[in-house]
N, C-alpha and C positions, 0 to 999 in steps of 0.2 A: 817255690818261694819260701815255704816253711822250712825246708832243709837248709837254705842259705842263712836265714835270719834266726834260726833256732827258736828260742822261746820269746823272742822280742816281738811284741805287737804294739800297735798305736795305743798310747796311754801308759805304757810301761815306764817306770822310773828306773834309770840306770845311772851309774857313776860315770862322770866324764872328767877329763883333765884339761884345764885351761892352758892357754899359751904361756901364762906366767907361773905355771906349776901348781896352781890350786886344783883340788879335786872336790867336786860337789855333785849333788844329784840334779838330774834334769829329766824332763818328760819327753818321750819319743812322740813326735807329731806326724811323721811320715816315713815310709820305707822306700828307699830308692834302689830298685832291683837292677837298673841299668849299670850303675857304678858301684854296687854292693856297699851302700852307705845308708845311714839314717840321719834324719833331721831332728834335732832336739831343741827344746826351748826351756828357759828358766826365767825367774823374776829376780832382778837385781836393782836395788835402790828405787823400787817402785816402777821400773821400766822392764818390759818383756824383751828378752834378748834370745838369740838363737844362732845355731851354726850347724854345719853338716860334718859328720864324723864317719870315718870308714869303719866297717864291721870289725876288722882286726883289732883296732884300738878299743872298741867297745868290749869285745870278748876278753881282751887282756885284763881289763879292770873289772869285768863282770863274768867270771867263768861259769856262774850258775845259769846264765841264759844262753850259753853256747850250745850249738847243735850236738846231739849225742851220736857222733860218727863212730865211736868205738863199739857201739852195740851191734852194728851191722855185721862185722866179720866174725863175731863170737859164735853164732850158730854154725857157721861153716867149719869152725875149728872143732875138731872132735874133743871129747872130754879126756882129760889126762888119765893114763892107766894107773892102776893101783900101786904097782911097785914104785918105790920112792926113787930108785936110781934112774929109772927111765925118765921120770918127770924132771929130775935135775938136769939130766943131759939135754932134754928138749928145751928147757929154759936157757941153758947156756948157748944153744944154737940160735934160738929165736931172738936173742938180744941183738944180734947183728943184722938180721934180715926180716924182722917182723913186719915192718911197714911196707917195704917194696916188694917182697916175695910172698905170695899167698899160695902158689901152686905146689911149692915144695912140702908144705906141711901135710896136705892130704896124702902125698906119695909116701912120706915116712909112716903116716898112720896106716896106710894100706899094707905096709910091710909088717908092721908090728901088731896091728889090731884088726880083726875081721870086720867087714862092713856091717854084719848083723849086731855088732856090739852097740851101734848107735841107738836102736830103739830101746835097749836095756838101760840107757843112761839114767832115767828117773828111778830105776830100781836099785842102783848101786848104793845110794846113801843109806838104805834100810839095813843091810848087814853090816855097815860100817860102824854104828854106834858101839857095839860091844867092846871092840878094842879101843880104849880111850887114847892111846898114844897115836893112832893114825887118824882120829877125827879132825883135828884142826889143820892137817897138812893140805888137803885139797883146796879149801877156800883161801888159804894163805897164798898158795901159788897162783890161784886164779886172780886174786886181788893184785898180786904183784904184777901179773901180766897186764891187767887193765891199767894199773898205775904207770907201768912203763909206756904203754900205748898213749895214755893221756900226757905223760911227760914229753914224749916225742912230738905229739900234736901241738901241745902248748908251747913247746920250744920254738916251733916255726912261727907261731903268733908273736911270741916275745921278740923273736928276731925282727919281724916286720915292724913291731912297735919301736924297737930300738933304732931301726933304720929311719922311721919317721921322726923320731926325736933328734937323731943326728942331722936330718935335713932341716928341722926347725932351728936347731942350734946354729947351723951354717947360715941360714937366712937371718937370724938375729945378729950374728957377727957381721954379715954383709951390711945390714941396715945400720948397725952401730958404726961401722967404718964409713958408710955414706954420710951419716950425720956428722961424724967428726970431720970428714972432708969438707962438707958444706960449712961447718963452723970455722974451718981454716980459711975458706974462700971469702966468707962474709964476716964483716965486723959485727960481732954479737953485742957490741955496746950501743947499737942503733936502738932507739927507744921502741920502734914498731917493727921489730925483727920478724914477727910472724906475718904481719901484713905484707912486708916486702917479699917474703917467700910466696905468698898467695898470688900477688901481682905477677911475680916472675913466672910462676907455673902457668898462670892464665895467658900471659903473653906468648909463652912457648907454644901454645896451641893455635895461635892466630896465623893467618896467611897475610903477610904485609904486602900491600901494593900502594905505596905512597904516590903523591902527585909529582909529576915530572914535567919538564919543558916540552916533552913530546905530546902531552895530552892536549886535546882540542879545547879552545876557548869558546864557551857557549854564550849565546846572546840572552841576556836577562834584563827585563825592565827593572826588577828589583833583585839584586844579587846579595845574598847573605853568606858570609864565609867566617871561618874561625881560625885564629892563629894562636898557637901555643908557644910560649917563650921558654927558654931553658931555666933551670934552677939558678937563682942568683947566689951571691956570696953569703948573704945572711942565711938563706935556707940551707946551703951546704954546710955552714958552720954548725947549725943546730941539728944536722943530719935529717933534714926533712925528706919525706918520700915523694917521688914522682907518681901521682895517681892518675895521670892523663895518658891515654894511648890513642894514637891516630893510625889505625891499621890500613886505611885506604884513602883515596883522594877526597872523599866526601863524608866520612864517618869519624865521629869523635866519641870515645868511650871514657867514662869517669868511673874509677874504682873507689866507691865510697865505703870507708870502713864502718861497720856496724857491730853491735854487740847484743847478743841474745839475753834473755832473762837469767839464764844460768851462767852469764859472764863469758860465754863462748864468743870469740870474735870471728867475723866472717866479712866477705866482700859483697856489696850490692853493685853490680856492674850495670851502669845506665848508658844507653846508646842514643846518640843524636845524629841526625843526618842534615847536611847543609849542601850548598852548591859546591863549595870547596872547603878543604880542611888542610891547614898548613902546620907541619910539625916544627919542633924547636930547631931544626937545622936549616929551615927556609930563610932566605935572605929577603931584604926589602924589595929588591929588584924582582924576585919571583912573585912576591905578594902583589906588587904593582902590575905585573904582566897579566894576572887573571882578574884583577878587581877594577882598578881605576883606568888602566890603559884603554879598555874598550869604550870608555865613556868620553874620551877626548874628542873623538870625531863628532859626538853628539852636539857639542857647542858650536862646531863649524856648520852644522845643519840647522841653526837657529833653535837649538834646544837648551835645556837646563840640566846640568849634571851635578850630582851631590855624592860625596863620599864621606862616611862617618867612621871614626874609630871609637869603639864602645867597649867598656869593660871596667873591671875593678882598678882602683888606684894601684900603680906598680905593676900592672900586667903587660905594659909595653905599648900603650896607645901613642904617647909622645914619641917614643922610639920609632914606631911605624910611620907616623905622619911627618915628624920633623927630621929624623935621621939618627944615625948611630951615635951613642954616647961613648966618650973616652974620659972617664971620671965625670967631672961636671961640665966638660966641653962637649958640644954637640956638632957632629959633622952634617951640616944641613944638605950637603950635596947628595946624600944617600937616602933621603926621605921621600915620601910620596909627593910632598909639596914640590920639591925640585924636579922630580921625575915627570910630573905633569907639565911643569913649565918647559922642560926640555922638549917634550913631544909637541907641545903647542907651537913652539917656534919652528920645529921641524915641519909641522903640518902647514904653517904659513908659507913655506917655500914651495909647496906643491902648486903646479900650474892652475888647477881648478879653484884653489883658494887664494892664490896670489893676486888674481885679477879682482878679488872683492875689495882689496885695499883696506884690510882690517887693522885696527889699532888694539894693542894689548895693554890693559890696565890691571893693577893689583890693589887689593885692600886687605887689611889685617886688623881685626878687632876681636875683643873678648866680651863675653857676657858673664858678669859676676854678680850674683845675688839679685838678679832681675834688672841689672843696670848694664848699659853698653858703653865700652871705653875703646877709643881709637888707639891701637898699639903703634901706629905709625905717626901719631901726632901728640907725643908726650902724654899719652893716656888721657886725652881729653874726653870728658863725659859727653855722650851723644844722646839724642832723643829719637825715639821710634814713633812715627806718626803715620796715620792713614790719610791720603789725600782724597779729593772728591771722587776719584775714580776707584776708590777702595784699593789703591796701590800703596804698599807699605814703603815708607821712605825713612832712611836713617839720616837724620838732619845733621850736617856737619862732617860726615864721613869723607875722608880724603882718599881719592883714587890716584895712585902713583902710576905714571906712564913708564912702562918697562919695554926694553928693546932686546934683551938677551937673558939667558938663564942666570948669568952672574949678578945682574941687577936684582933679580927675584931672590937670590940667595942672601943678598945684603939686607933686603927688606925682612926676610924671615928671621935673620939674626937679630935685627933691631927689635922686631916684635916679640920674639921669645925672651929677650932680656927684660922686657917690661911685664911679662905675664904674671898674674897673681898666683901665688902658691902658698901653701901653709901646711900645718900639721893636722892630720885627721886621725880618726880611730883606726884606720887601716894602714896608714903610711906616714912616716915622719916628714917627708917632703913630697907633697902632692899638689898637682894642678887642681885648683879649686874653681876654675872657670872653664867655660866652653870657648875654645879659640877657633875663630872662623877666618880662614884664608880664602880669598876669592880671586880668581883670574877671569877678567871680564873682556869680552871682545866687543868692540864698538865699530860701527860703520857709519861714517858721516855724523858722528855724535850720538847716534841711536844704538841701543843695545842690540847686539846680534846673538850673543850666547854668553852663558856664565857657568863656571865650574866652581862649586863651593866645596872646600875641604875642611872638615870639622874634626878637631880633636876634643872630644867630650870630656867633661869632668868625671870623677869616679862615681860608680853606681852602687853605693853602699846601702841602698834600699832602706833609707830612713834611719841608718845607724847613728847619724849625727843630729836627727831632728829632735831627739829627746835630751840634748846636751843642756847643761846649766847655762852656758853662754849663749846669749841671744844671737849674736852674729853667726856663731856656728850653726845654730838652729835654722836661721834664715838661709844660710848657704845650702844646708842639706835639703831644706824644703824646696828651694828653687831648683836645685839639681834634680831631685827626684820628680818634681812636677814636670820639668822640661823633658826628662827622659820618657815619662808616660805620654806626654803630648807628642813627642817625636814618633813614638811607636804608632800612635793612632793616626798620625798624618801619613806615615808610610803605608799603613793598612788602607787608608782612604785612597791613596794614590794607586795602589795595586788593584783595588776593587772598583775604581772609578766612581767613588761616592760623590753625591752632589754637594755635600758639605764637608769641609775639612776643619777640624777644631784647632786652627793655627793660633787663635788668640789666647789659648790657655797658657802659653808661656812666651817669654821674649824670644827664645831661640827659634821656635816655630813661626813666630810672627815675622822675624827678620828673614827667615827662609821661605816665606809664603810662596813666592813665585817658583820655587823649586818643586813644589808639590802640586802644581796646577798645570794642566796642559797635557796633551797626548805625547808630546816630545820631551817628556821629563823622565830621567833615569836615575836610579839611586843604588848605591852600593854600601853595605854595612860590613865593617871588619870588626868582629867581636874578638877581643884579645883576652886570653885566660892565663892564669897562673897555674903551674903544674903541681905546686906543693900541697901536701895533705892538709896543712893548716888553713889553706885558702879554699878548701873543697866546697864549703857552703856558698861563698861568693861566686866561685866558678860555676856551680850549678845554676845560680840565679842568672848569671850572664847568658848561659846556654839556653835556659828556658825563655829568656827575653828574646834572644835572636831566633829561637825556634818558633816562637809564637808569631813573630813578624812574617817569617817565610811561610809558615804553615797556613796562615789565614789568607795569604795571597795565592797559594797554590790550590787549595781545596775548593772546588766549585760548589760543593754541597753546602758550604757555610757562607755562601755569598748573600743569601737571604736571611735576615735576622728577624726575630720576633719582636714583640714589644719590649721596651726597655725595662729592666728590672727596677722595682721600687726599692730604694735604700732608705734606711731609717735615719735620715739626717734633716728632714724638713723642720722638725720642731727645734732642733739645735740651731738651724740657720736663723731662727727668729731672734737669736741673741745678737746677730750681726746687724750692721747698719742697713736699714730697709731701703734707704735711698740708693746706696751703692748696689744692692742686690737688684733693684728695679731698673737702673739705668746702665749698668755695666755690661757690655757684650762679652767681656772677658769672663764674667761669672757664668754665662750660659755655656760657653765652651768648656769651662772648668767642670761644671756639673755634668755635661755630656761625657767628658773625659773620665770622670770618676765612676759614672754609671757603666761605662763600657769596660771598666777594670774593677768591677765590684769585688772580685775574689782577691785582688791585691791591695785594695784601698778600703780600710775599715771606716766606719762612720766618724770615728774620732779623728782619723787622719784627714778625712775629707773636710771636716770642720776646721782643722788646723790649716789646711791649704787655703780655705776660704778666708780665714783670719789673716794669713800671711799676704794673700793677694790684696785684701783690703788695706792692710798695713802699708804695703809698697805703694799702692795708688795714693793713699792719703799722704804718705811721706813726700811724694812728688808734688802734690797740691800745696802742702805746707811750705815746701822749699820755693815753689814758684811765687806764692803769696808773699813770702818773706823777702824775696828779691824785689818784688813790686813795691813793697813797703819801703825797702831800702832806697830804691830809686825815687820814690815819692818823698822820702825824708830829705833827700838832697834838694829837691825843689822847695820843700818847706823851709829849709835853711836859707835858701836864696831869698825867698819871700820875706822871711823874718829879718834877714839882713837889710833888705830895702826898708822895712818898717822902722828898724832901729836907726838907720841913717836919716829917715824922715823926722824922727824925734829930735835930732840934733839941731834942726832949724828952730829959729826963735818963734816963728808964728805958724807952727805946723798945725794941721787939722786934727785935734784930739779925737773927735768923734769918728773920723775916717780911720784913724789908727786903731781905735778900739774895735770898730766893725770888722776891719780886715784881720786883726789878731784873733777875734772870736771865730771868724770863718776858718782860719787855719787850724785853730784848736779843735773845732768841731770835726773837721776832716780827719785830724789826727785821731781823735777819740773814736770815730766811726770805724776807721780802717784798722786801728790797733785793737779795738774791741773784737772786730770780726776775726782778725788774726789770732787773738787770744782764745776765742771760742774754738777755732780750728785746732789750735795747739792742745787745748783741753780734750777735745774729741780724739786727737791723735794719741794722747797719753792713755786715754781709756782703751783705745784699740791696742796699744802696747800691752796693757794688763790682760786684755782678752786673749791676745796671742800667747802670753805666758801661761794663762790658765789652760788654754787649749793644748799647749805642748805637754802639760803634765798628765793629760788624759789620753795620750796617743797609744793606740794599739796598732802598730804599723801594718800588721798582716792579718786579715780576716781568716779564721780557720776554714780550711777547705772541707766541703761536705763529703762524707765518705759514701 
């Protein structure tokens, strides 16, 4: 080993040449005998770096540590004879054959010098000093011979080093050509050029097996799937990147761009698994085949089916449920609403269901800011009440009798034209309400089954609850609260919990019968935007959907411990104690927030309490105002009779005064009561505004 590595040992400092041409010192940390190389390390910018270098490159830059191979043949070579002419001739011959031929030299020496001359070699320099002209000649020739040998040996090393340098230069040229070729293929004006390359390289290593029509449709009581939409015109204009990859039928990958402390950019690839995953090339028909279609038969078996479209505004919920858009016009025949209606009427024609004599009805309403409006009756406001049997009734909701798919499409068009939309922090034209389309089967007037299809409002996770505009705040609060309640109701359905917190929001209150019973099935379609600018909202959507499915599948989490105590009790003292003590809605809301403690901060919980109280008090004030208005009409009629009585000549003055006083007392009592409620309502408005200013939408997760 020592003969190969020369004077190099671990800890030796040697000169090395970097790939960029720099030469500096580095310390040898290991000797690699198998490939005749050494490993060196050095410190650069505070970081320890290292590389493996072959011995030839080391010896080329550090000749002082090279092995002394030239010393070995020198004892075999006899000392040169004294005559100068012989030595010169020998040097002339040895220039051509010194390295490859060693046997010729002794043969020549045997001819010119006897073998006994070798032991007398140390005695030759002693008589040599007297003639000064001959003293420097022997060492000069010996040195010349060694220099020639060294030059010949080093020339081989230099040749190898030159070969390595040529290879490096060729590699650099190839890499430069590859970079130039990539630059020609890709538009370098893209803002996130490096991220795009990282995503492209990552995708190249994946094995793609997307969902196809040949895949089996599995039976799920709760089915959760994800649909990715293509990049829209706005995203393509700003050259946004697609950071969503769907490599297989049930896996979604998010390439989230990150940045290190030293400003180095990298990708954090997060993977989610669902029942189904649909890429941007999937049609509505394909989505329907695996999601809502298996639920159609449920309603014919006296069951309740529910299908939700959930996601960020602009991610494709209305497109999935309502149909394809062509500009602002929507083709309702290609949405899940129409596809469900088509299959319902096809199922009615089957012999085993035809004999049941079922009638089909349809309803279409929206829930906006905690209020319910009938989209098929000129947006009339409806009331949601519980009857004596604890069944939720939507008072005044019109059910339209339908006999074919075309009639259903007409109802959908009428309802979509009335639906509330507005500008949000995420989308300029967004559906700000939950649209609920229901297909109801009745047999002899009694409900046989019901299919509820819900296009949910955007899930911006409190992005608009801190808005300066109260209406926008209330919209955001109701949307977020209903989405949390929906998640808990689905979890309760999947785990057969004894209590479902359906009173926590109007949406879950209206859909109460869909979450109760063994023959209830639910499907959630989470729609996501592929753009990098929507990455945070996309991750929130996937986490929401993943939590719903995860908790219904994992049996180890079926048993929960005690409910966590959240620090909101003292803050609740600021609210109306009467409302807290008598409202069942408050109990479900508190349960809802306790079950989502990681997502709901104490301030956000207080805000939801204030909003719920505000909405309830608003309904009470409106009801009382309507009652006072009706009573005022009766007062006017009574006062008119009194005034007509005074026109008589001999009317009873005492009777007039008594009746007028009674009317005024009634007015004062009722109006005073209404005024007190309005004052309390105004103070509730102020409390809601104060609570909105202290919102911390998301509690920091424990590490």
